[in-house]
N, CA, C and O atoms as CSV, one atom per row, in Angstrom:
chain,resi,resn,atom,element,x,y,z
A,1,MET,N,N,0.830,-1.188,0.000
A,1,MET,CA,C,0.000,0.000,0.000
A,1,MET,C,C,0.880,1.260,0.000
A,1,MET,O,O,0.533,2.262,-0.624
A,2,ALA,N,N,2.010,1.201,0.699
A,2,ALA,CA,C,2.907,2.358,0.738
A,2,ALA,C,C,3.457,2.664,-0.654
A,2,ALA,O,O,3.642,3.830,-1.004
A,3,LEU,N,N,3.719,1.630,-1.447
A,3,LEU,CA,C,4.195,1.836,-2.814
A,3,LEU,C,C,3.161,2.593,-3.634
A,3,LEU,O,O,3.513,3.521,-4.363
A,4,TYR,N,N,1.899,2.214,-3.527
A,4,TYR,CA,C,0.846,2.874,-4.290
A,4,TYR,C,C,0.636,4.312,-3.818
A,4,TYR,O,O,0.420,5.209,-4.633
A,5,ARG,N,N,0.700,4.533,-2.512
A,5,ARG,CA,C,0.558,5.900,-1.998
A,5,ARG,C,C,1.686,6.786,-2.496
A,5,ARG,O,O,1.467,7.952,-2.824
A,6,ASN,N,N,2.903,6.233,-2.555
A,6,ASN,CA,C,4.041,6.981,-3.063
A,6,ASN,C,C,3.889,7.270,-4.554
A,6,ASN,O,O,4.237,8.360,-5.007
A,7,LEU,N,N,3.374,6.312,-5.322
A,7,LEU,CA,C,3.162,6.533,-6.748
A,7,LEU,C,C,2.090,7.594,-6.999
A,7,LEU,O,O,2.228,8.398,-7.921
A,8,VAL,N,N,1.034,7.608,-6.201
A,8,VAL,CA,C,-0.002,8.642,-6.349
A,8,VAL,C,C,0.570,10.009,-6.008
A,8,VAL,O,O,0.279,10.990,-6.692
A,9,THR,N,N,1.380,10.085,-4.956
A,9,THR,CA,C,2.016,11.352,-4.591
A,9,THR,C,C,2.924,11.841,-5.708
A,9,THR,O,O,2.925,13.029,-6.032
A,10,ASP,N,N,3.703,10.930,-6.302
A,10,ASP,CA,C,4.585,11.308,-7.405
A,10,ASP,C,C,3.802,11.691,-8.657
A,10,ASP,O,O,4.227,12.571,-9.406
A,11,LEU,N,N,2.667,11.043,-8.890
A,11,LEU,CA,C,1.831,11.404,-10.032
A,11,LEU,C,C,1.305,12.829,-9.886
A,11,LEU,O,O,1.255,13.577,-10.862
A,12,ILE,N,N,0.919,13.200,-8.685
A,12,ILE,CA,C,0.449,14.568,-8.461
A,12,ILE,C,C,1.612,15.552,-8.569
A,12,ILE,O,O,1.435,16.658,-9.080
A,13,ARG,N,N,2.789,15.170,-8.101
A,13,ARG,CA,C,3.953,16.053,-8.149
A,13,ARG,C,C,4.402,16.308,-9.582
A,13,ARG,O,O,4.574,17.462,-9.976
A,14,HIS,N,N,4.597,15.242,-10.376
A,14,HIS,CA,C,5.173,15.371,-11.715
A,14,HIS,C,C,4.129,15.355,-12.829
A,14,HIS,O,O,4.444,15.669,-13.977
A,15,GLU,N,N,2.909,14.997,-12.504
A,15,GLU,CA,C,1.769,14.890,-13.416
A,15,GLU,C,C,1.929,13.799,-14.467
A,15,GLU,O,O,1.104,13.698,-15.375
A,16,LYS,N,N,2.970,12.983,-14.362
A,16,LYS,CA,C,3.101,11.776,-15.167
A,16,LYS,C,C,4.156,10.887,-14.513
A,16,LYS,O,O,5.040,11.366,-13.802
A,17,LEU,N,N,4.045,9.588,-14.766
A,17,LEU,CA,C,5.046,8.651,-14.272
A,17,LEU,C,C,5.064,7.424,-15.163
A,17,LEU,O,O,4.076,7.103,-15.822
A,18,GLN,N,N,6.186,6.751,-15.173
A,18,GLN,CA,C,6.377,5.556,-15.984
A,18,GLN,C,C,6.505,4.363,-15.047
A,18,GLN,O,O,7.343,4.358,-14.145
A,19,THR,N,N,5.674,3.359,-15.264
A,19,THR,CA,C,5.669,2.183,-14.404
A,19,THR,C,C,5.119,1.000,-15.190
A,19,THR,O,O,4.840,1.121,-16.383
A,20,THR,N,N,4.964,-0.135,-14.534
A,20,THR,CA,C,4.403,-1.303,-15.208
A,20,THR,C,C,2.884,-1.171,-15.276
A,20,THR,O,O,2.272,-0.413,-14.524
A,21,GLU,N,N,2.301,-1.921,-16.187
A,21,GLU,CA,C,0.866,-1.806,-16.436
A,21,GLU,C,C,0.000,-2.192,-15.231
A,21,GLU,O,O,-0.947,-1.467,-14.927
A,22,PRO,N,N,0.280,-3.299,-14.532
A,22,PRO,CA,C,-0.573,-3.632,-13.379
A,22,PRO,C,C,-0.525,-2.570,-12.274
A,22,PRO,O,O,-1.545,-2.266,-11.656
A,23,LYS,N,N,0.670,-2.007,-12.030
A,23,LYS,CA,C,0.767,-0.943,-11.023
A,23,LYS,C,C,0.001,0.289,-11.469
A,23,LYS,O,O,-0.675,0.926,-10.662
A,24,ALA,N,N,0.100,0.630,-12.738
A,24,ALA,CA,C,-0.575,1.817,-13.251
A,24,ALA,C,C,-2.088,1.686,-13.141
A,24,ALA,O,O,-2.769,2.656,-12.810
A,25,LYS,N,N,-2.616,0.511,-13.411
A,25,LYS,CA,C,-4.059,0.306,-13.316
A,25,LYS,C,C,-4.538,0.462,-11.876
A,25,LYS,O,O,-5.625,0.987,-11.634
A,26,GLU,N,N,-3.743,0.013,-10.937
A,26,GLU,CA,C,-4.101,0.139,-9.528
A,26,GLU,C,C,-3.995,1.594,-9.070
A,26,GLU,O,O,-4.868,2.090,-8.358
A,27,VAL,N,N,-2.926,2.270,-9.480
A,27,VAL,CA,C,-2.698,3.653,-9.069
A,27,VAL,C,C,-3.746,4.576,-9.683
A,27,VAL,O,O,-4.114,5.583,-9.079
A,28,LYS,N,N,-4.225,4.243,-10.871
A,28,LYS,CA,C,-5.200,5.085,-11.562
A,28,LYS,C,C,-6.458,5.274,-10.733
A,28,LYS,O,O,-6.942,6.398,-10.593
A,29,SER,N,N,-6.990,4.200,-10.184
A,29,SER,CA,C,-8.219,4.315,-9.397
A,29,SER,C,C,-7.987,5.098,-8.106
A,29,SER,O,O,-8.854,5.857,-7.672
A,30,MET,N,N,-6.818,4.915,-7.494
A,30,MET,CA,C,-6.511,5.653,-6.272
A,30,MET,C,C,-6.340,7.141,-6.560
A,30,MET,O,O,-6.806,7.981,-5.791
A,31,ALA,N,N,-5.680,7.465,-7.652
A,31,ALA,CA,C,-5.469,8.866,-8.015
A,31,ALA,C,C,-6.797,9.545,-8.343
A,31,ALA,O,O,-7.010,10.700,-7.973
A,32,GLU,N,N,-7.677,8.846,-9.024
A,32,GLU,CA,C,-8.988,9.424,-9.354
A,32,GLU,C,C,-9.763,9.730,-8.071
A,32,GLU,O,O,-10.433,10.758,-7.973
A,33,ARG,N,N,-9.666,8.836,-7.098
A,33,ARG,CA,C,-10.368,9.058,-5.839
A,33,ARG,C,C,-9.808,10.268,-5.095
A,33,ARG,O,O,-10.568,11.057,-4.533
A,34,VAL,N,N,-8.482,10.416,-5.090
A,34,VAL,CA,C,-7.853,11.528,-4.388
A,34,VAL,C,C,-8.176,12.855,-5.084
A,34,VAL,O,O,-8.403,13.862,-4.414
A,35,ILE,N,N,-8.197,12.864,-6.413
A,35,ILE,CA,C,-8.533,14.096,-7.130
A,35,ILE,C,C,-9.985,14.483,-6.879
A,35,ILE,O,O,-10.304,15.669,-6.795
A,36,THR,N,N,-10.860,13.503,-6.759
A,36,THR,CA,C,-12.253,13.793,-6.413
A,36,THR,C,C,-12.342,14.407,-5.015
A,36,THR,O,O,-13.172,15.286,-4.782
A,37,LEU,N,N,-11.498,13.958,-4.085
A,37,LEU,CA,C,-11.455,14.596,-2.764
A,37,LEU,C,C,-11.037,16.053,-2.898
A,37,LEU,O,O,-11.579,16.920,-2.213
A,38,GLY,N,N,-10.076,16.329,-3.776
A,38,GLY,CA,C,-9.636,17.703,-3.994
A,38,GLY,C,C,-10.741,18.574,-4.555
A,38,GLY,O,O,-10.821,19.760,-4.237
A,39,LYS,N,N,-11.596,17.994,-5.388
A,39,LYS,CA,C,-12.705,18.763,-5.953
A,39,LYS,C,C,-13.761,19.096,-4.910
A,39,LYS,O,O,-14.436,20.121,-5.013
A,40,LYS,N,N,-13.910,18.233,-3.901
A,40,LYS,CA,C,-14.885,18.529,-2.842
A,40,LYS,C,C,-14.482,19.788,-2.089
A,40,LYS,O,O,-15.307,20.671,-1.855
A,41,GLY,N,N,-13.217,19.868,-1.715
A,41,GLY,CA,C,-12.677,21.091,-1.145
A,41,GLY,C,C,-13.015,21.387,0.303
A,41,GLY,O,O,-12.634,22.449,0.796
A,42,ASN,N,N,-13.708,20.508,1.009
A,42,ASN,CA,C,-14.034,20.796,2.411
A,42,ASN,C,C,-12.940,20.256,3.340
A,42,ASN,O,O,-12.001,19.597,2.893
A,43,LEU,N,N,-13.075,20.541,4.613
A,43,LEU,CA,C,-12.051,20.179,5.588
A,43,LEU,C,C,-11.912,18.664,5.724
A,43,LEU,O,O,-10.800,18.150,5.848
A,44,HIS,N,N,-13.022,17.959,5.701
A,44,HIS,CA,C,-12.967,16.506,5.834
A,44,HIS,C,C,-12.208,15.877,4.660
A,44,HIS,O,O,-11.407,14.963,4.857
A,45,ALA,N,N,-12.460,16.365,3.447
A,45,ALA,CA,C,-11.761,15.853,2.274
A,45,ALA,C,C,-10.271,16.170,2.352
A,45,ALA,O,O,-9.441,15.348,1.963
A,46,ARG,N,N,-9.928,17.352,2.852
A,46,ARG,CA,C,-8.511,17.721,2.991
A,46,ARG,C,C,-7.805,16.793,3.985
A,46,ARG,O,O,-6.671,16.377,3.745
A,47,ARG,N,N,-8.454,16.478,5.070
A,47,ARG,CA,C,-7.849,15.586,6.060
A,47,ARG,C,C,-7.709,14.168,5.517
A,47,ARG,O,O,-6.732,13.484,5.820
A,48,GLN,N,N,-8.669,13.725,4.725
A,48,GLN,CA,C,-8.548,12.412,4.099
A,48,GLN,C,C,-7.383,12.383,3.120
A,48,GLN,O,O,-6.649,11.396,3.060
A,49,ALA,N,N,-7.204,13.460,2.350
A,49,ALA,CA,C,-6.087,13.539,1.412
A,49,ALA,C,C,-4.761,13.593,2.168
A,49,ALA,O,O,-3.788,12.969,1.745
A,50,LEU,N,N,-4.707,14.329,3.277
A,50,LEU,CA,C,-3.488,14.385,4.085
A,50,LEU,C,C,-3.137,13.021,4.662
A,50,LEU,O,O,-1.960,12.696,4.820
A,51,ALA,N,N,-4.148,12.227,4.976
A,51,ALA,CA,C,-3.899,10.892,5.506
A,51,ALA,C,C,-3.389,9.940,4.424
A,51,ALA,O,O,-2.716,8.957,4.731
A,52,PHE,N,N,-3.706,10.229,3.159
A,52,PHE,CA,C,-3.310,9.328,2.077
A,52,PHE,C,C,-1.997,9.745,1.428
A,52,PHE,O,O,-1.126,8.900,1.220
A,53,LEU,N,N,-1.834,11.014,1.107
A,53,LEU,CA,C,-0.636,11.499,0.421
A,53,LEU,C,C,0.483,11.737,1.426
A,53,LEU,O,O,0.232,12.004,2.602
A,54,TYR,N,N,1.727,11.637,0.947
A,54,TYR,CA,C,2.876,11.773,1.827
A,54,TYR,C,C,3.394,13.201,1.941
A,54,TYR,O,O,4.139,13.497,2.875
A,55,ASP,N,N,3.034,14.088,1.036
A,55,ASP,CA,C,3.601,15.426,1.001
A,55,ASP,C,C,2.503,16.468,1.165
A,55,ASP,O,O,1.514,16.457,0.432
A,56,VAL,N,N,2.675,17.360,2.118
A,56,VAL,CA,C,1.678,18.392,2.389
A,56,VAL,C,C,1.580,19.357,1.208
A,56,VAL,O,O,0.497,19.858,0.907
A,57,LYS,N,N,2.702,19.620,0.537
A,57,LYS,CA,C,2.690,20.519,-0.618
A,57,LYS,C,C,1.859,19.940,-1.757
A,57,LYS,O,O,1.227,20.686,-2.505
A,58,MET,N,N,1.856,18.631,-1.891
A,58,MET,CA,C,1.061,18.002,-2.943
A,58,MET,C,C,-0.432,18.071,-2.616
A,58,MET,O,O,-1.261,18.113,-3.525
A,59,VAL,N,N,-0.780,18.083,-1.334
A,59,VAL,CA,C,-2.179,18.264,-0.957
A,59,VAL,C,C,-2.625,19.677,-1.326
A,59,VAL,O,O,-3.742,19.869,-1.807
A,60,ASP,N,N,-1.754,20.670,-1.103
A,60,ASP,CA,C,-2.077,22.037,-1.510
A,60,ASP,C,C,-2.231,22.131,-3.025
A,60,ASP,O,O,-3.148,22.791,-3.514
A,61,LYS,N,N,-1.344,21.479,-3.770
A,61,LYS,CA,C,-1.462,21.476,-5.227
A,61,LYS,C,C,-2.761,20.808,-5.656
A,61,LYS,O,O,-3.427,21.264,-6.586
A,62,LEU,N,N,-3.112,19.732,-4.976
A,62,LEU,CA,C,-4.338,19.006,-5.289
A,62,LEU,C,C,-5.565,19.887,-5.099
A,62,LEU,O,O,-6.463,19.893,-5.940
A,63,PHE,N,N,-5.608,20.624,-4.008
A,63,PHE,CA,C,-6.799,21.399,-3.687
A,63,PHE,C,C,-6.855,22.744,-4.404
A,63,PHE,O,O,-7.942,23.300,-4.562
A,64,HIS,N,N,-5.718,23.283,-4.842
A,64,HIS,CA,C,-5.738,24.585,-5.489
A,64,HIS,C,C,-5.581,24.494,-7.000
A,64,HIS,O,O,-6.328,25.148,-7.728
A,65,VAL,N,N,-4.640,23.711,-7.492
A,65,VAL,CA,C,-4.362,23.654,-8.932
A,65,VAL,C,C,-5.242,22.614,-9.624
A,65,VAL,O,O,-5.974,22.933,-10.560
A,66,LEU,N,N,-5.161,21.375,-9.156
A,66,LEU,CA,C,-5.873,20.297,-9.847
A,66,LEU,C,C,-7.385,20.389,-9.671
A,66,LEU,O,O,-8.130,20.032,-10.583
A,67,ALA,N,N,-7.843,20.851,-8.535
A,67,ALA,CA,C,-9.288,20.983,-8.323
A,67,ALA,C,C,-9.880,22.010,-9.280
A,67,ALA,O,O,-10.988,21.821,-9.782
A,68,GLN,N,N,-9.157,23.090,-9.536
A,68,GLN,CA,C,-9.653,24.083,-10.492
A,68,GLN,C,C,-9.583,23.551,-11.917
A,68,GLN,O,O,-10.474,23.815,-12.725
A,69,ARG,N,N,-8.527,22.802,-12.229
A,69,ARG,CA,C,-8.370,22.270,-13.582
A,69,ARG,C,C,-9.486,21.293,-13.934
A,69,ARG,O,O,-9.976,21.288,-15.064
A,70,TYR,N,N,-9.888,20.470,-12.974
A,70,TYR,CA,C,-10.882,19.431,-13.239
A,70,TYR,C,C,-12.253,19.756,-12.649
A,70,TYR,O,O,-13.048,18.844,-12.420
A,71,SER,N,N,-12.546,21.014,-12.402
A,71,SER,CA,C,-13.813,21.368,-11.756
A,71,SER,C,C,-15.025,21.005,-12.615
A,71,SER,O,O,-16.067,20.639,-12.072
A,72,GLU,N,N,-14.912,21.097,-13.934
A,72,GLU,CA,C,-16.040,20.784,-14.824
A,72,GLU,C,C,-16.017,19.350,-15.323
A,72,GLU,O,O,-16.958,18.916,-15.988
A,73,ARG,N,N,-14.967,18.609,-15.019
A,73,ARG,CA,C,-14.825,17.246,-15.523
A,73,ARG,C,C,-15.419,16.262,-14.511
A,73,ARG,O,O,-15.043,16.290,-13.340
A,74,PRO,N,N,-16.342,15.390,-14.942
A,74,PRO,CA,C,-16.982,14.477,-13.992
A,74,PRO,C,C,-16.129,13.270,-13.598
A,74,PRO,O,O,-16.492,12.553,-12.665
A,75,GLY,N,N,-15.027,13.028,-14.266
A,75,GLY,CA,C,-14.159,11.887,-13.956
A,75,GLY,C,C,-13.173,11.689,-15.085
A,75,GLY,O,O,-13.137,12.481,-16.026
A,76,GLY,N,N,-12.380,10.652,-15.004
A,76,GLY,CA,C,-11.415,10.375,-16.058
A,76,GLY,C,C,-10.281,11.376,-16.082
A,76,GLY,O,O,-10.008,11.991,-17.112
A,77,TYR,N,N,-9.614,11.541,-14.939
A,77,TYR,CA,C,-8.551,12.540,-14.822
A,77,TYR,C,C,-7.200,12.009,-15.279
A,77,TYR,O,O,-6.265,12.788,-15.467
A,78,THR,N,N,-7.081,10.702,-15.462
A,78,THR,CA,C,-5.793,10.106,-15.814
A,78,THR,C,C,-5.893,9.350,-17.135
A,78,THR,O,O,-6.981,8.996,-17.589
A,79,ARG,N,N,-4.736,9.113,-17.734
A,79,ARG,CA,C,-4.649,8.408,-19.008
A,79,ARG,C,C,-3.470,7.441,-18.926
A,79,ARG,O,O,-2.434,7.760,-18.342
A,80,ILE,N,N,-3.636,6.260,-19.515
A,80,ILE,CA,C,-2.558,5.268,-19.580
A,80,ILE,C,C,-2.135,5.126,-21.037
A,80,ILE,O,O,-2.950,4.808,-21.903
A,81,VAL,N,N,-0.840,5.366,-21.299
A,81,VAL,CA,C,-0.280,5.233,-22.640
A,81,VAL,C,C,0.743,4.103,-22.610
A,81,VAL,O,O,1.678,4.130,-21.809
A,82,LYS,N,N,0.569,3.115,-23.475
A,82,LYS,CA,C,1.491,1.977,-23.506
A,82,LYS,C,C,2.798,2.380,-24.184
A,82,LYS,O,O,2.791,3.049,-25.217
A,83,LEU,N,N,3.925,1.963,-23.588
A,83,LEU,CA,C,5.240,2.325,-24.098
A,83,LEU,C,C,6.006,1.151,-24.689
A,83,LEU,O,O,6.971,1.370,-25.421
A,84,GLY,N,N,5.624,-0.055,-24.409
A,84,GLY,CA,C,6.352,-1.228,-24.887
A,84,GLY,C,C,6.711,-2.127,-23.723
A,84,GLY,O,O,6.015,-2.150,-22.708
A,85,THR,N,N,7.803,-2.870,-23.872
A,85,THR,CA,C,8.221,-3.783,-22.810
A,85,THR,C,C,9.583,-3.382,-22.280
A,85,THR,O,O,10.386,-2.765,-22.979
A,86,ARG,N,N,9.824,-3.745,-21.033
A,86,ARG,CA,C,11.112,-3.483,-20.402
A,86,ARG,C,C,12.116,-4.533,-20.865
A,86,ARG,O,O,11.768,-5.704,-21.023
A,87,LYS,N,N,13.355,-4.117,-21.080
A,87,LYS,CA,C,14.371,-5.029,-21.618
A,87,LYS,C,C,14.686,-6.191,-20.681
A,87,LYS,O,O,14.820,-7.326,-21.138
A,88,GLY,N,N,14.805,-5.934,-19.395
A,88,GLY,CA,C,15.268,-6.955,-18.465
A,88,GLY,C,C,14.328,-8.122,-18.298
A,88,GLY,O,O,14.753,-9.275,-18.380
A,89,ASP,N,N,13.042,-7.846,-18.063
A,89,ASP,CA,C,12.105,-8.926,-17.774
A,89,ASP,C,C,10.865,-8.910,-18.674
A,89,ASP,O,O,9.919,-9.660,-18.434
A,90,ALA,N,N,10.862,-8.071,-19.695
A,90,ALA,CA,C,9.766,-7.982,-20.670
A,90,ALA,C,C,8.435,-7.604,-20.014
A,90,ALA,O,O,7.373,-8.011,-20.484
A,91,ALA,N,N,8.493,-6.833,-18.936
A,91,ALA,CA,C,7.272,-6.357,-18.294
A,91,ALA,C,C,6.682,-5.226,-19.138
A,91,ALA,O,O,7.429,-4.392,-19.649
A,92,PRO,N,N,5.372,-5.184,-19.291
A,92,PRO,CA,C,4.758,-4.120,-20.094
A,92,PRO,C,C,4.853,-2.769,-19.378
A,92,PRO,O,O,4.353,-2.614,-18.264
A,93,LEU,N,N,5.489,-1.808,-20.017
A,93,LEU,CA,C,5.642,-0.477,-19.442
A,93,LEU,C,C,4.580,0.454,-19.992
A,93,LEU,O,O,4.209,0.374,-21.163
A,94,VAL,N,N,4.092,1.345,-19.125
A,94,VAL,CA,C,3.102,2.348,-19.523
A,94,VAL,C,C,3.476,3.674,-18.890
A,94,VAL,O,O,4.253,3.731,-17.936
A,95,GLN,N,N,2.910,4.736,-19.435
A,95,GLN,CA,C,3.043,6.057,-18.836
A,95,GLN,C,C,1.668,6.464,-18.337
A,95,GLN,O,O,0.715,6.542,-19.112
A,96,LEU,N,N,1.574,6.718,-17.057
A,96,LEU,CA,C,0.344,7.179,-16.440
A,96,LEU,C,C,0.457,8.682,-16.305
A,96,LEU,O,O,1.410,9.174,-15.701
A,97,GLU,N,N,-0.502,9.432,-16.859
A,97,GLU,CA,C,-0.403,10.886,-16.842
A,97,GLU,C,C,-1.765,11.499,-16.565
A,97,GLU,O,O,-2.803,10.891,-16.826
A,98,LEU,N,N,-1.744,12.697,-16.038
A,98,LEU,CA,C,-2.968,13.459,-15.838
A,98,LEU,C,C,-3.345,14.130,-17.142
A,98,LEU,O,O,-2.486,14.691,-17.821
A,99,VAL,N,N,-4.609,14.080,-17.498
A,99,VAL,CA,C,-5.045,14.707,-18.743
A,99,VAL,C,C,-5.052,16.225,-18.557
A,99,VAL,O,O,-5.319,16.710,-17.457
A,100,PRO,N,N,-4.761,16.980,-19.618
A,100,PRO,CA,C,-4.733,18.451,-19.478
A,100,PRO,C,C,-6.118,19.057,-19.331
A,100,PRO,O,O,-6.250,20.274,-19.205
């Protein structure tokens, strides 16, 4: 669970990340839930986001930048783009990114 929380925090920080496909599919649902908390904007949602994300600055970015960006969007804040396979173990690599 700590790995997924760290990946969601990094996704909010950099707005894209490269990982394997199974991890990306799992992180996608968690990131969508956290961004929906940011759109709510109340104190309870902020505390839930603080309990999930590792960086306080990313919670501020979530509630001020991303909440305004996705205020009219009902869902689907992330996108998965397939990149190919990794050389070492042929794991399918993808790029998980926030849609503009």
